[in-house]
Legacy VTK file of the C-alpha trace (Angstrom):
# vtk DataFile Version 3.0
C-alpha trace
ASCII
DATASET POLYDATA
POINTS 226 float
62.131 -105.985 32.484
64.999 -104.498 31.235
64.037 -104.455 27.656
60.442 -102.504 28.975
63.023 -99.844 30.487
65.078 -99.699 27.465
62.172 -99.091 25.445
60.722 -96.480 27.827
63.831 -94.705 28.113
64.334 -94.847 24.076
60.689 -93.397 24.185
61.171 -90.774 26.486
64.633 -89.852 24.995
63.037 -89.294 21.389
59.818 -87.397 22.984
62.500 -84.891 24.786
64.656 -84.853 21.208
61.245 -83.696 19.411
59.952 -81.166 22.228
63.650 -79.373 21.451
63.404 -79.491 17.851
59.978 -77.708 18.120
61.350 -75.303 20.821
64.329 -74.620 18.089
61.511 -74.615 14.900
59.149 -72.290 17.007
61.893 -69.944 18.129
63.293 -69.296 15.019
59.966 -68.628 13.407
58.725 -65.765 16.558
62.964 -64.320 15.606
61.655 -64.151 11.954
58.428 -62.946 12.809
59.701 -60.204 15.169
62.805 -59.076 12.965
60.034 -58.294 10.245
57.390 -56.684 12.231
59.879 -54.483 13.876
61.844 -53.783 10.450
57.996 -52.125 8.604
58.432 -48.800 8.526
55.971 -46.233 9.603
53.009 -46.075 7.417
53.721 -42.229 6.944
57.182 -42.863 4.576
54.966 -43.141 1.537
51.887 -41.246 2.510
50.847 -38.299 0.090
50.358 -35.108 2.391
47.429 -33.747 1.258
46.944 -30.365 1.423
43.915 -28.046 0.557
45.714 -26.760 -2.600
46.487 -30.234 -3.944
43.116 -31.547 -3.185
41.655 -28.386 -5.050
44.318 -29.089 -7.754
43.387 -32.686 -8.106
39.374 -31.818 -8.205
39.808 -29.575 -10.696
41.436 -31.737 -13.510
41.915 -35.226 -11.917
42.911 -36.555 -15.304
45.695 -34.469 -15.703
46.815 -33.849 -11.845
50.498 -35.515 -11.787
52.443 -36.898 -8.691
56.275 -37.563 -9.680
58.279 -40.029 -7.816
62.166 -39.906 -7.649
64.432 -42.545 -6.565
67.446 -40.959 -4.306
71.042 -42.044 -4.349
72.058 -39.598 -1.605
69.643 -40.989 1.046
71.928 -42.792 3.824
73.987 -41.438 6.998
75.701 -43.354 9.262
75.839 -41.204 12.973
76.916 -41.553 16.083
74.430 -41.578 19.155
73.712 -38.313 20.941
75.022 -39.500 24.252
78.482 -41.442 22.914
81.057 -39.811 23.784
83.425 -41.886 21.738
81.650 -40.613 18.229
81.084 -44.142 16.831
79.168 -43.970 13.958
76.189 -46.748 13.312
72.967 -45.088 14.033
70.818 -44.359 11.206
69.811 -40.678 9.199
67.925 -41.054 6.117
66.018 -40.522 3.508
63.535 -43.165 2.287
64.873 -44.027 -1.139
61.646 -43.923 -3.010
59.694 -41.511 -1.184
60.403 -38.344 -2.904
57.280 -37.143 -4.563
57.173 -33.741 -6.738
53.545 -32.397 -8.016
54.347 -30.040 -10.542
50.550 -28.358 -10.664
50.954 -27.220 -6.964
54.873 -27.396 -6.821
55.090 -29.451 -3.953
58.197 -31.506 -3.113
57.528 -34.074 -0.372
60.229 -36.926 0.918
60.387 -38.883 4.634
62.742 -38.844 6.951
63.885 -41.560 9.122
66.384 -41.725 12.570
67.307 -43.873 15.037
66.021 -42.091 18.175
69.131 -42.119 20.003
70.674 -39.585 17.667
68.675 -36.687 19.367
69.839 -34.491 21.871
66.751 -33.837 23.359
64.561 -36.884 24.315
62.879 -35.082 26.857
60.781 -33.192 23.641
57.139 -34.221 22.998
58.061 -34.156 19.198
54.900 -33.882 16.975
54.296 -31.958 13.615
54.280 -28.847 15.386
57.541 -29.159 17.015
60.042 -31.107 14.879
63.261 -32.285 16.084
64.839 -31.017 13.375
64.511 -27.843 11.326
64.858 -28.404 7.717
65.399 -26.247 4.330
66.613 -26.924 0.916
68.895 -24.637 -1.240
68.842 -24.455 -4.469
72.228 -24.132 -6.640
72.043 -20.659 -7.143
71.705 -20.231 -3.197
68.417 -19.918 -2.563
66.385 -20.994 0.449
63.160 -22.381 0.330
61.794 -22.791 4.111
58.234 -22.671 3.626
56.183 -25.986 3.880
52.669 -26.337 4.386
52.000 -29.816 5.740
54.197 -32.124 8.073
53.342 -35.469 10.151
55.600 -37.038 13.046
55.687 -40.560 13.937
57.776 -43.019 16.176
58.004 -46.624 15.707
60.155 -48.723 17.939
63.648 -47.295 18.208
62.821 -44.775 15.343
61.627 -41.354 14.449
59.808 -40.842 11.182
58.942 -36.974 9.424
57.081 -36.882 6.308
57.424 -32.806 4.790
55.540 -30.934 2.092
57.573 -28.175 0.918
56.236 -25.569 -1.153
56.970 -23.814 -4.171
59.735 -25.824 -5.459
59.902 -26.352 -8.840
62.278 -28.996 -10.745
62.539 -27.040 -13.768
64.336 -23.649 -14.155
62.372 -20.638 -14.509
64.867 -18.853 -17.045
63.791 -20.861 -20.133
67.147 -22.211 -20.338
67.936 -25.622 -22.287
69.929 -28.911 -21.145
72.479 -30.596 -23.479
69.579 -32.757 -24.813
67.427 -29.920 -25.822
64.957 -30.402 -22.739
63.980 -27.760 -20.004
67.303 -27.203 -17.437
66.378 -28.578 -13.992
67.596 -27.234 -10.605
69.314 -29.137 -7.897
68.378 -28.949 -4.336
70.072 -29.692 -1.261
68.313 -30.472 2.326
70.037 -29.079 5.486
69.088 -30.371 9.358
69.462 -28.826 12.242
69.135 -30.733 15.574
66.795 -29.470 18.175
69.133 -29.038 21.236
68.544 -29.844 24.943
67.055 -26.474 25.659
64.299 -26.412 23.153
66.430 -24.405 20.161
67.570 -25.657 17.063
71.029 -25.555 17.121
72.923 -23.342 14.241
75.415 -25.355 12.777
73.943 -28.003 10.582
73.649 -31.228 11.869
73.901 -32.970 8.366
72.933 -32.676 4.747
71.471 -34.527 1.352
71.358 -33.775 -1.933
67.805 -34.054 -1.916
67.434 -33.582 -5.822
69.760 -33.905 -8.581
68.252 -33.051 -11.858
67.048 -36.031 -12.682
64.438 -36.455 -15.940
62.838 -39.688 -15.040
60.359 -40.897 -12.972
57.240 -42.890 -11.626
54.019 -41.839 -11.162
51.899 -42.229 -7.835
48.274 -42.929 -7.873
46.529 -40.179 -5.937
44.651 -41.626 -3.244
LINES 1 227
226 0 1 2 3 4 5 6 7 8 9 10 11 12 13 14 15 16 17 18 19 20 21 22 23 24 25 26 27 28 29 30 31 32 33 34 35 36 37 38 39 40 41 42 43 44 45 46 47 48 49 50 51 52 53 54 55 56 57 58 59 60 61 62 63 64 65 66 67 68 69 70 71 72 73 74 75 76 77 78 79 80 81 82 83 84 85 86 87 88 89 90 91 92 93 94 95 96 97 98 99 100 101 102 103 104 105 106 107 108 109 110 111 112 113 114 115 116 117 118 119 120 121 122 123 124 125 126 127 128 129 130 131 132 133 134 135 136 137 138 139 140 141 142 143 144 145 146 147 148 149 150 151 152 153 154 155 156 157 158 159 160 161 162 163 164 165 166 167 168 169 170 171 172 173 174 175 176 177 178 179 180 181 182 183 184 185 186 187 188 189 190 191 192 193 194 195 196 197 198 199 200 201 202 203 204 205 206 207 208 209 210 211 212 213 214 215 216 217 218 219 220 221 222 223 224 225
């Protein structure tokens, strides 16, 4: 009888141990799945924004139509949450490293901004493509300002906000015909400036942050029109 009790107790302990191991394994897989799922960015990050001008340019000459992709070097900032009086940084403000597209035929520059929603001062606003949380503009090395954009999309996913924007009249090559040290057409530099919306729904005058969005890189990848 004692032997049977020992066998039964041993069997129960084994089953409990097995159940614990299964629970641990399942928990690990669930954590990995959740982290992977929540780390995926919004689909707008690398979406090509197609304006009527861009669509017409492609339809008129699909064989010569090009979309150049440039990788960013200045792409990440660490910012404090808007309600964090200590000013401790740790919240993300970034330009997706591989989201910078330039379309030479139409002189459009597109990129995606990603940020923790916690950095926004106005969390009550209903943000959209017509009501973005930041006013954005570009400035070249000559001090020319470029504010015109013909398309923008806004999205939120979990704790992040996303903006993809299409600036107009952006040429990466200098118009004066000057050449660089290699004898190639000289290129421009562009800074991106961000002005955040305040609690009253107005864009603040002071610059919230800035990025060197394009720094004269010649080499690019090609993005397929789709």
